[in-house]
C-alpha positions in Angstrom: 22.2 17.9 -12.1 19.8 15.0 -12.6 16.6 15.1 -10.5 16.1 11.9 -8.5 12.6 10.4 -8.7 11.5 8.4 -5.7 9.0 5.6 -6.0 6.3 5.3 -3.4 6.1 1.8 -2.1 3.1 0.7 0.0 3.6 -1.3 3.2 2.5 -4.5 1.3 5.3 -3.9 -1.2 3.2 -2.7 -4.2 4.6 0.3 -6.1 2.0 3.0 -6.0 3.2 4.4 -9.4 2.1 1.3 -11.3 -1.5 2.2 -10.4 -3.2 4.7 -12.7 -5.1 6.2 -9.8 -2.1 7.2 -7.8 -1.9 11.0 -7.3 -5.3 11.4 -9.0 -7.9 9.6 -6.9 -5.5 8.0 -4.5 -2.8 9.7 -2.3 -0.8 6.5 -1.7 -0.7 4.1 1.1 0.6 6.4 3.8 -1.7 9.3 3.2 -4.8 7.2 2.6 -4.4 5.2 5.8 -3.5 8.3 7.7 -6.9 9.8 6.6 -9.1 6.7 6.6 -7.3 3.8 8.1 -8.8 1.2 5.7 -6.0 -1.3 4.9 -5.6 -4.4 7.0 -2.1 -4.9 5.8 -1.1 -1.4 6.5 -2.6 -1.6 10.0 -0.8 -4.9 10.7 2.6 -3.5 9.6 2.0 -0.3 11.6 1.1 -2.3 14.7 4.3 -4.3 14.4 6.3 -1.1 13.8 7.7 -2.3 10.5 8.0 -0.3 7.3 7.3 -3.1 4.8 5.7 -6.6 5.2 8.9 -8.2 4.0 10.5 -7.2 7.2 8.1 -9.3 9.2 9.1 -12.6 10.7 5.7 -14.0 9.7 6.1 -13.0 6.0 4.3 -14.2 3.9 1.3 -14.4 6.1 -2.4 -15.1 5.3 -2.9 -11.4 4.6 -0.3 -11.5 1.9 -1.2 -14.7 0.1 -2.7 -13.9 -3.3 -2.1 -10.2 -2.9 -2.8 -8.1 -6.0 -3.3 -4.4 -6.8 -7.1 -5.2 -6.7 -6.7 -5.9 -2.9 -6.0 -2.3 -2.1 -9.1 -0.9 -0.4 -8.7 2.5 -2.2 -8.2 0.9 -5.6 -11.2 -1.4 -5.0 -13.4 1.5 -4.0 -12.4 3.5 -7.1 -13.2 0.5 -9.3 -16.7 0.3 -7.8 -17.5 3.9 -8.8 
């Protein structure tokens, strides 16, 4: 039997696995925001009770314009170290 691998997708739509810090210094969008509540995009989606920003009627909004991996508060914090 082939083991299925699931990809972790952040609320903003970025795939956590493309980041070299995932599972080392970063636990992924869900866990990091559960522990620290740092991401504006995560908090917005959570407040609207949607899983991903693409499900929002306002997508793409001003929070999403120009989004890159460097936006992630955890990734940015790691880069500053």
